[in-house]
C-alpha positions as a Markdown table, in Angstrom:
| # | Residue | x | y | z |
|---|---|---|---|---|
| 1 | Met | 64.2 | 40.2 | 34.1 |
| 2 | Leu | 61.1 | 38.1 | 33.6 |
| 3 | Thr | 58.1 | 38.4 | 35.9 |
| 4 | Cys | 56.4 | 35.4 | 37.6 |
| 5 | Lys | 53.7 | 35.8 | 35.1 |
| 6 | Gly | 56.2 | 35.8 | 32.2 |
| 7 | Asn | 57.9 | 32.7 | 33.6 |
| 8 | Leu | 54.5 | 31.0 | 33.8 |
| 9 | Val | 53.7 | 31.8 | 30.2 |
| 10 | Met | 57.1 | 30.6 | 29.0 |
| 11 | Arg | 56.8 | 27.4 | 31.0 |
| 12 | Arg | 53.4 | 26.8 | 29.4 |
| 13 | Thr | 54.7 | 27.6 | 26.0 |
| 14 | Phe | 57.6 | 25.2 | 26.3 |
| 15 | Gly | 55.3 | 22.5 | 27.7 |
| 16 | Val | 53.0 | 22.8 | 24.7 |
| 17 | Met | 56.0 | 22.7 | 22.3 |
| 18 | Ala | 57.5 | 19.7 | 24.1 |
| 19 | Ala | 54.1 | 17.9 | 23.9 |
| 20 | Leu | 53.8 | 18.7 | 20.2 |
| 21 | Ala | 57.3 | 17.5 | 19.6 |
| 22 | Leu | 56.7 | 14.3 | 21.4 |
| 23 | Met | 53.5 | 13.7 | 19.5 |
| 24 | Ala | 55.3 | 14.3 | 16.2 |
| 25 | Thr | 58.1 | 12.0 | 17.1 |
| 26 | Ser | 55.7 | 9.3 | 18.2 |
| 27 | Gly | 53.8 | 9.7 | 15.0 |
| 28 | Ala | 57.0 | 9.5 | 12.9 |
| 29 | Asn | 58.1 | 6.3 | 14.8 |
| 30 | Ala | 54.7 | 4.7 | 14.3 |
| 31 | Ala | 54.8 | 5.6 | 10.6 |
| 32 | Glu | 58.3 | 4.0 | 10.3 |
| 33 | Thr | 57.4 | 0.6 | 11.7 |
| 34 | Ile | 57.8 | -2.1 | 9.1 |
| 35 | Tyr | 56.5 | -5.7 | 9.4 |
| 36 | Val | 58.7 | -8.4 | 7.9 |
| 37 | Gly | 57.5 | -12.0 | 7.4 |
| 38 | Gly | 60.1 | -14.7 | 7.4 |
| 39 | Tyr | 61.4 | -18.1 | 8.6 |
| 40 | Gly | 61.3 | -19.2 | 12.2 |
| 41 | Gly | 63.9 | -21.1 | 14.2 |
| 42 | Ser | 67.6 | -20.2 | 13.8 |
| 43 | Val | 66.8 | -17.8 | 11.0 |
| 44 | Glu | 64.5 | -15.8 | 13.1 |
| 45 | Gln | 67.1 | -15.7 | 15.9 |
| 46 | Ala | 69.8 | -14.3 | 13.4 |
| 47 | Phe | 67.5 | -11.6 | 12.2 |
| 48 | Lys | 66.4 | -10.5 | 15.7 |
| 49 | Glu | 69.9 | -10.5 | 17.1 |
| 50 | Lys | 72.0 | -9.3 | 14.3 |
| 51 | Ile | 70.3 | -8.2 | 11.0 |
| 52 | Ile | 67.4 | -6.2 | 12.3 |
| 53 | Pro | 69.2 | -4.2 | 15.0 |
| 54 | Ala | 71.8 | -3.1 | 12.4 |
| 55 | Phe | 69.0 | -2.1 | 10.0 |
| 56 | Glu | 67.1 | -0.2 | 12.7 |
| 57 | Ala | 70.3 | 1.7 | 13.7 |
| 58 | Lys | 71.0 | 2.6 | 10.1 |
| 59 | Thr | 67.5 | 3.7 | 9.2 |
| 60 | Gly | 65.8 | 4.8 | 12.4 |
| 61 | Ala | 62.9 | 2.5 | 11.6 |
| 62 | Lys | 61.4 | -0.2 | 13.8 |
| 63 | Val | 61.2 | -3.7 | 12.4 |
| 64 | Val | 58.7 | -6.3 | 13.7 |
| 65 | Tyr | 59.5 | -9.8 | 12.6 |
| 66 | Val | 56.6 | -12.1 | 11.8 |
| 67 | Pro | 57.8 | -15.8 | 11.9 |
| 68 | Gly | 56.3 | -18.6 | 9.9 |
| 69 | Asn | 57.0 | -21.2 | 7.3 |
| 70 | Ser | 56.7 | -20.2 | 3.6 |
| 71 | Thr | 53.1 | -21.3 | 3.2 |
| 72 | Asp | 52.2 | -19.4 | 6.4 |
| 73 | Ile | 53.7 | -16.2 | 5.0 |
| 74 | Leu | 52.0 | -16.7 | 1.6 |
| 75 | Ala | 48.7 | -17.3 | 3.3 |
| 76 | Lys | 49.0 | -14.0 | 5.2 |
| 77 | Met | 49.8 | -12.1 | 2.0 |
| 78 | Gln | 46.7 | -13.7 | 0.3 |
| 79 | Ala | 44.4 | -12.9 | 3.2 |
| 80 | Gln | 45.6 | -9.3 | 3.5 |
| 81 | Arg | 45.4 | -8.5 | -0.2 |
| 82 | Gly | 44.4 | -4.9 | -0.6 |
| 83 | His | 45.1 | -4.1 | 3.1 |
| 84 | Gln | 48.6 | -5.5 | 3.7 |
| 85 | Glu | 50.2 | -5.3 | 7.1 |
| 86 | Met | 53.5 | -6.8 | 6.2 |
| 87 | Ser | 55.9 | -4.9 | 3.9 |
| 88 | Val | 58.4 | -7.6 | 3.1 |
| 89 | Ala | 58.0 | -11.4 | 2.7 |
| 90 | Met | 60.8 | -13.9 | 2.8 |
| 91 | Met | 60.1 | -17.5 | 1.8 |
| 92 | Asp | 61.2 | -20.4 | -0.4 |
| 93 | Asp | 61.4 | -19.9 | -4.1 |
| 94 | Gly | 58.4 | -22.2 | -4.9 |
| 95 | Pro | 55.8 | -20.3 | -2.8 |
| 96 | Met | 57.5 | -17.0 | -3.9 |
| 97 | Tyr | 56.8 | -17.9 | -7.6 |
| 98 | Gln | 53.2 | -18.4 | -6.5 |
| 99 | Ala | 53.1 | -15.0 | -4.8 |
| 100 | Val | 54.5 | -13.2 | -7.8 |
| 101 | Gly | 52.1 | -15.0 | -10.1 |
| 102 | Gln | 49.2 | -13.8 | -7.9 |
| 103 | Gly | 50.3 | -10.2 | -8.1 |
| 104 | Leu | 51.3 | -10.0 | -4.5 |
| 105 | Cys | 54.9 | -8.7 | -5.0 |
| 106 | Ala | 56.0 | -5.3 | -6.2 |
| 107 | Lys | 58.8 | -4.6 | -8.7 |
| 108 | Leu | 62.1 | -4.2 | -7.0 |
| 109 | Asp | 64.3 | -1.2 | -7.4 |
| 110 | Asp | 67.2 | -1.7 | -9.8 |
| 111 | Ala | 69.6 | -1.3 | -7.0 |
| 112 | Ala | 68.4 | -4.7 | -5.6 |
| 113 | Thr | 69.7 | -6.6 | -8.6 |
| 114 | Lys | 73.2 | -5.1 | -8.6 |
| 115 | Asp | 76.1 | -7.5 | -8.1 |
| 116 | Ile | 73.7 | -10.5 | -7.9 |
| 117 | Tyr | 74.3 | -13.8 | -9.7 |
| 118 | Pro | 71.9 | -14.1 | -12.7 |
| 119 | Asn | 70.3 | -17.3 | -11.4 |
| 120 | Ala | 69.3 | -15.5 | -8.2 |
| 121 | Arg | 67.2 | -13.0 | -10.2 |
| 122 | Met | 63.7 | -14.2 | -10.4 |
| 123 | Ile | 61.2 | -13.7 | -13.3 |
| 124 | Gly | 60.1 | -10.1 | -13.7 |
| 125 | Asp | 62.4 | -8.8 | -10.9 |
| 126 | Lys | 59.5 | -8.8 | -8.5 |
| 127 | Ser | 61.3 | -11.0 | -6.1 |
| 128 | Ile | 65.0 | -12.0 | -5.6 |
| 129 | Gly | 67.0 | -14.9 | -4.2 |
| 130 | Thr | 68.7 | -14.2 | -0.9 |
| 131 | Gly | 70.5 | -17.5 | -0.5 |
| 132 | Phe | 71.2 | -20.8 | -2.2 |
| 133 | Val | 70.2 | -23.9 | -0.2 |
| 134 | Ala | 70.8 | -27.6 | -0.9 |
| 135 | Thr | 68.0 | -29.9 | 0.1 |
| 136 | Gly | 69.3 | -33.3 | 0.9 |
| 137 | Leu | 69.7 | -35.8 | 3.8 |
| 138 | Ala | 71.0 | -35.4 | 7.4 |
| 139 | Tyr | 71.7 | -38.1 | 9.9 |
| 140 | Asn | 72.6 | -38.4 | 13.6 |
| 141 | Lys | 76.1 | -40.0 | 13.5 |
| 142 | Glu | 75.8 | -41.4 | 17.1 |
| 143 | Val | 72.6 | -43.3 | 16.2 |
| 144 | Phe | 74.1 | -44.7 | 13.0 |
| 145 | Ala | 77.3 | -45.8 | 14.8 |
| 146 | Lys | 75.3 | -47.4 | 17.6 |
| 147 | Asn | 73.3 | -49.5 | 15.1 |
| 148 | Gly | 76.3 | -50.2 | 12.8 |
| 149 | Trp | 74.7 | -48.4 | 9.9 |
| 150 | Lys | 76.8 | -46.8 | 7.1 |
| 151 | Ala | 76.2 | -43.2 | 6.3 |
| 152 | Pro | 73.3 | -42.6 | 3.9 |
| 153 | Thr | 74.2 | -41.8 | 0.3 |
| 154 | Ser | 71.0 | -41.8 | -1.7 |
| 155 | Trp | 67.4 | -40.5 | -1.6 |
| 156 | Leu | 66.4 | -44.1 | -1.9 |
| 157 | Asp | 67.8 | -44.8 | 1.6 |
| 158 | Leu | 64.7 | -43.2 | 3.0 |
| 159 | Ala | 62.8 | -46.4 | 1.9 |
| 160 | Asp | 65.2 | -48.8 | 3.7 |
| 161 | Pro | 63.1 | -50.8 | 6.3 |
| 162 | Lys | 65.9 | -50.6 | 8.9 |
| 163 | Tyr | 65.0 | -46.9 | 9.4 |
| 164 | Lys | 61.4 | -47.7 | 10.4 |
| 165 | Gln | 60.1 | -45.0 | 12.8 |
| 166 | Lys | 63.5 | -43.2 | 12.6 |
| 167 | Val | 62.9 | -40.9 | 9.6 |
| 168 | Val | 61.5 | -37.4 | 9.9 |
| 169 | Ile | 60.4 | -35.3 | 6.9 |
| 170 | Pro | 58.6 | -32.0 | 6.9 |
| 171 | Pro | 55.1 | -32.0 | 5.3 |
| 172 | Ile | 54.4 | -31.2 | 1.7 |
| 173 | Ile | 53.3 | -27.6 | 2.6 |
| 174 | Asn | 56.7 | -27.0 | 4.1 |
| 175 | Gly | 58.6 | -27.4 | 0.9 |
| 176 | Tyr | 61.0 | -30.2 | 1.9 |
| 177 | Gly | 58.2 | -32.8 | 1.7 |
| 178 | Leu | 57.3 | -31.6 | -1.7 |
| 179 | Leu | 60.9 | -31.9 | -3.0 |
| 180 | Thr | 61.1 | -35.4 | -1.5 |
| 181 | Leu | 58.0 | -36.3 | -3.5 |
| 182 | Val | 59.5 | -34.9 | -6.7 |
| 183 | Met | 62.7 | -36.8 | -6.2 |
| 184 | Met | 60.8 | -40.1 | -5.5 |
| 185 | Ala | 58.9 | -39.5 | -8.7 |
| 186 | Arg | 62.1 | -38.9 | -10.7 |
| 187 | Leu | 63.9 | -41.9 | -9.2 |
| 188 | Asn | 60.9 | -44.2 | -9.9 |
| 189 | Gly | 60.3 | -43.5 | -13.6 |
| 190 | Gly | 58.3 | -40.3 | -13.3 |
| 191 | Gly | 58.9 | -36.7 | -12.5 |
| 192 | Glu | 57.0 | -33.4 | -12.0 |
| 193 | Glu | 54.9 | -34.2 | -15.1 |
| 194 | Lys | 54.2 | -37.8 | -13.9 |
| 195 | Ile | 53.9 | -37.7 | -10.2 |
| 196 | Asp | 52.2 | -41.0 | -9.5 |
| 197 | Pro | 55.4 | -43.0 | -9.1 |
| 198 | Gly | 56.4 | -40.5 | -6.4 |
| 199 | Phe | 53.2 | -40.9 | -4.5 |
| 200 | Asp | 53.4 | -44.7 | -4.7 |
| 201 | Ala | 57.0 | -44.6 | -3.3 |
| 202 | Met | 56.0 | -42.2 | -0.5 |
| 203 | Ile | 52.9 | -44.2 | 0.5 |
| 204 | Lys | 54.3 | -47.8 | 0.3 |
| 205 | Lys | 58.0 | -47.4 | 1.0 |
| 206 | Ile | 58.7 | -44.2 | 2.9 |
| 207 | Ala | 55.7 | -43.4 | 5.0 |
| 208 | Pro | 56.1 | -46.7 | 7.1 |
| 209 | Asn | 59.6 | -45.4 | 8.1 |
| 210 | Val | 58.4 | -41.9 | 9.1 |
| 211 | Leu | 58.2 | -41.1 | 12.8 |
| 212 | Ala | 56.8 | -37.6 | 12.2 |
| 213 | Trp | 56.0 | -35.2 | 9.4 |
| 214 | Glu | 57.4 | -32.3 | 11.3 |
| 215 | Pro | 56.7 | -28.7 | 10.2 |
| 216 | Ser | 58.5 | -26.9 | 13.1 |
| 217 | Pro | 62.2 | -26.1 | 12.5 |
| 218 | Gly | 62.8 | -25.9 | 16.2 |
| 219 | Lys | 61.2 | -29.3 | 16.8 |
| 220 | Met | 63.0 | -30.8 | 13.8 |
| 221 | Ala | 66.3 | -29.6 | 15.2 |
| 222 | Glu | 65.6 | -31.0 | 18.6 |
| 223 | Met | 64.6 | -34.5 | 17.2 |
| 224 | Leu | 67.8 | -34.6 | 15.1 |
| 225 | Gln | 70.0 | -33.5 | 18.0 |
| 226 | Thr | 68.6 | -36.1 | 20.4 |
| 227 | Gly | 68.6 | -38.9 | 17.9 |
| 228 | Glu | 64.9 | -39.4 | 18.0 |
| 229 | Ala | 65.2 | -38.7 | 14.3 |
| 230 | Ala | 68.1 | -40.7 | 12.9 |
| 231 | Leu | 67.6 | -39.6 | 9.3 |
| 232 | Val | 65.8 | -36.5 | 8.0 |
| 233 | Val | 65.2 | -34.5 | 4.8 |
| 234 | Trp | 66.3 | -30.9 | 5.3 |
| 235 | Gly | 68.3 | -28.0 | 3.9 |
| 236 | Asn | 72.0 | -27.7 | 4.4 |
| 237 | Gly | 71.6 | -24.4 | 6.2 |
| 238 | Arg | 69.2 | -25.7 | 8.8 |
| 239 | Val | 71.4 | -28.7 | 9.4 |
| 240 | Gln | 74.5 | -26.5 | 9.8 |
| 241 | Ser | 72.7 | -24.6 | 12.6 |
| 242 | Val | 72.3 | -27.9 | 14.4 |
| 243 | Ile | 75.9 | -28.9 | 13.9 |
| 244 | Asp | 77.0 | -25.5 | 15.2 |
| 245 | Gln | 75.3 | -26.3 | 18.4 |
| 246 | Gly | 77.6 | -29.3 | 18.9 |
| 247 | Ala | 75.2 | -32.0 | 17.8 |
| 248 | Pro | 76.7 | -35.2 | 16.2 |
| 249 | Val | 75.0 | -34.5 | 12.9 |
| 250 | Glu | 76.1 | -34.5 | 9.3 |
| 251 | Phe | 74.6 | -33.2 | 6.0 |
| 252 | Val | 74.7 | -35.5 | 3.0 |
| 253 | Tyr | 74.5 | -34.5 | -0.7 |
| 254 | Pro | 72.7 | -37.6 | -2.2 |
| 255 | Lys | 74.5 | -39.2 | -5.1 |
| 256 | Glu | 71.5 | -38.4 | -7.3 |
| 257 | Gly | 71.9 | -34.7 | -6.5 |
| 258 | Ala | 70.7 | -32.4 | -3.8 |
| 259 | Val | 67.7 | -30.3 | -4.8 |
| 260 | Ala | 68.1 | -26.6 | -5.3 |
| 261 | Leu | 66.0 | -24.5 | -2.9 |
| 262 | Met | 66.5 | -20.8 | -2.9 |
| 263 | Thr | 65.5 | -18.5 | -0.1 |
| 264 | Ser | 64.0 | -15.3 | -1.5 |
| 265 | Ala | 62.4 | -12.0 | -0.6 |
| 266 | Cys | 59.9 | -9.5 | -2.1 |
| 267 | Val | 58.4 | -6.2 | -1.3 |
| 268 | Ile | 54.7 | -6.8 | -0.9 |
| 269 | Glu | 52.4 | -5.1 | -3.4 |
| 270 | Gly | 50.4 | -2.4 | -1.6 |
| 271 | Ala | 52.8 | -2.5 | 1.4 |
| 272 | Pro | 52.3 | 0.3 | 3.9 |
| 273 | Gln | 56.0 | 1.0 | 4.0 |
| 274 | Ser | 57.2 | 0.2 | 0.5 |
| 275 | Lys | 60.2 | 2.5 | 0.5 |
| 276 | Leu | 61.5 | 0.9 | 3.7 |
| 277 | Gly | 60.6 | -2.5 | 2.3 |
| 278 | Gln | 62.9 | -1.8 | -0.7 |
| 279 | Gln | 65.7 | -0.7 | 1.6 |
| 280 | Phe | 65.2 | -3.9 | 3.7 |
| 281 | Val | 65.5 | -6.2 | 0.7 |
| 282 | Gln | 68.5 | -4.3 | -0.6 |
| 283 | Asn | 70.1 | -4.7 | 2.8 |
| 284 | Leu | 69.6 | -8.5 | 2.7 |
| 285 | Leu | 71.8 | -8.5 | -0.5 |
| 286 | Thr | 74.7 | -6.6 | 0.9 |
| 287 | Pro | 78.0 | -8.5 | 1.4 |
| 288 | Glu | 77.8 | -7.9 | 5.2 |
| 289 | Val | 74.4 | -9.6 | 5.5 |
| 290 | Gln | 75.1 | -12.2 | 2.9 |
| 291 | Thr | 78.3 | -13.2 | 4.8 |
| 292 | Leu | 76.3 | -13.4 | 8.1 |
| 293 | Leu | 73.7 | -15.6 | 6.5 |
| 294 | Ala | 76.3 | -17.9 | 5.0 |
| 295 | Thr | 78.2 | -18.1 | 8.3 |
| 296 | Thr | 75.2 | -18.6 | 10.6 |
| 297 | Gln | 72.6 | -20.2 | 8.4 |
| 298 | Gly | 74.6 | -22.0 | 5.7 |
| 299 | Tyr | 73.0 | -20.0 | 2.9 |
| 300 | Gly | 75.1 | -19.8 | -0.3 |
| 301 | Pro | 75.6 | -16.1 | -1.1 |
| 302 | Val | 73.8 | -14.6 | -4.1 |
| 303 | Asn | 76.0 | -11.6 | -4.1 |
| 304 | Lys | 79.0 | -12.4 | -6.3 |
| 305 | Asn | 81.2 | -9.9 | -4.3 |
| 306 | Val | 81.0 | -11.9 | -1.1 |
| 307 | Lys | 84.3 | -13.3 | 0.1 |
| 308 | Leu | 84.0 | -16.3 | 2.5 |
| 309 | Ser | 86.6 | -18.1 | 4.5 |
| 310 | Ala | 87.7 | -21.5 | 3.2 |
| 311 | Glu | 85.9 | -23.2 | 6.1 |
| 312 | Val | 82.6 | -21.5 | 5.4 |
| 313 | Met | 82.9 | -22.2 | 1.7 |
| 314 | Lys | 83.0 | -25.9 | 2.4 |
| 315 | Arg | 79.7 | -25.7 | 4.2 |
| 316 | Val | 77.6 | -23.7 | 1.8 |
| 317 | Val | 76.5 | -23.7 | -1.8 |
| 318 | Ser | 78.8 | -21.0 | -3.2 |
| 319 | Gly | 79.7 | -20.0 | -6.7 |
| 320 | Pro | 78.0 | -20.9 | -10.0 |
| 321 | Asp | 79.6 | -24.4 | -10.3 |
| 322 | Lys | 78.1 | -25.6 | -7.0 |
| 323 | Val | 74.8 | -23.9 | -7.8 |
| 324 | Asn | 74.5 | -25.5 | -11.2 |
| 325 | Ala | 75.2 | -28.9 | -9.8 |
| 326 | Leu | 71.9 | -28.9 | -7.9 |
| 327 | Val | 68.8 | -30.5 | -9.1 |
| 328 | Ala | 66.4 | -27.8 | -10.3 |
| 329 | Pro | 62.6 | -28.5 | -9.7 |
| 330 | Asn | 60.2 | -27.4 | -12.4 |
| 331 | Tyr | 58.0 | -24.9 | -10.5 |
| 332 | Asp | 55.9 | -24.2 | -13.6 |
| 333 | Ile | 54.4 | -27.7 | -13.2 |
| 334 | Ile | 54.7 | -27.9 | -9.4 |
| 335 | Asn | 52.8 | -24.7 | -8.7 |
| 336 | Ala | 50.0 | -25.6 | -11.2 |
| 337 | Lys | 49.6 | -28.9 | -9.4 |
| 338 | Arg | 50.5 | -27.8 | -5.8 |
| 339 | Ala | 46.9 | -27.7 | -4.4 |
| 340 | Glu | 46.0 | -31.1 | -6.0 |
| 341 | Trp | 49.2 | -32.7 | -4.7 |
| 342 | Thr | 48.7 | -31.3 | -1.2 |
| 343 | Asn | 45.2 | -32.7 | -1.0 |
| 344 | Arg | 46.4 | -36.0 | -2.2 |
| 345 | Trp | 49.3 | -36.0 | 0.2 |
| 346 | Asn | 47.1 | -35.2 | 3.2 |
| 347 | Arg | 44.7 | -38.0 | 2.3 |
| 348 | Ala | 47.1 | -40.7 | 1.4 |
| 349 | Val | 50.6 | -40.0 | 2.8 |
| 350 | Glu | 50.1 | -38.4 | 6.2 |
| 351 | Arg | 47.4 | -40.7 | 7.4 |
């Protein structure tokens, strides 16, 4: 039988042990927190409600999601070079090529590229596509019906004077504005290597029709839903999220071709939790997550083992035939000229 003194000693001992265990657990949890930078809007919602909780349950880690557009995420990576806080970055393929070129992305484990379509593997395997997106037009069907307008069919419809103050396009830094500029150049006798015709068209024909150069996905969705924006340039996945909310909206693949835009991910070079980062990227490529992204965001799967329902397949870019039908931008030229074009756009287009 223990004495009172013995009981006191044991209680103190257990108390110390419990405190040490709590400290160790707290330290472990803190060490296993991973910061992931990615898109806002409906994508952020899908990650916070579905993808992240499942990953946390599987790994025991805590994931902090840092929302922003692609240029925001790239700017954070550049500013934190050498002392990164984020471990994973998710962004459009154009800015991702910039990040890789600047040495901001680490080589992915071989497991990340298993079962992935070859055209989703990015140069050097330091980043990888996570979804295929078509950039085209979207319109509010009620507004068009009220005005007796036919559905848009062409990129050149953006220049039609009847849409004055009814067009909304994200800015050039967002990516969609950049792809609009490229298509205007291509359709007016130029291209990535000869961008002047694109700027001429944007300044003289399209800018007068633009109500807003809107960077926020949430605001963009709201304007399209309410009809404040009758015609927009956006990705099929973003548009599908608006449709799923019951809005009278439709996505259009322009007759000249929708532009390929691939969502992508990389583990950041020098990331504080690189092993967890590799696991997170690999998780994005699993059939389960790829199916979820296709169903909720309209992303075309990059994992060739994904089986989608016929209904979902109609809404997304799925399979090599659909992917190969998209217009592919020349990012070698674009990224070399991006800063120059952005400055020119800010001075002359968004005045």
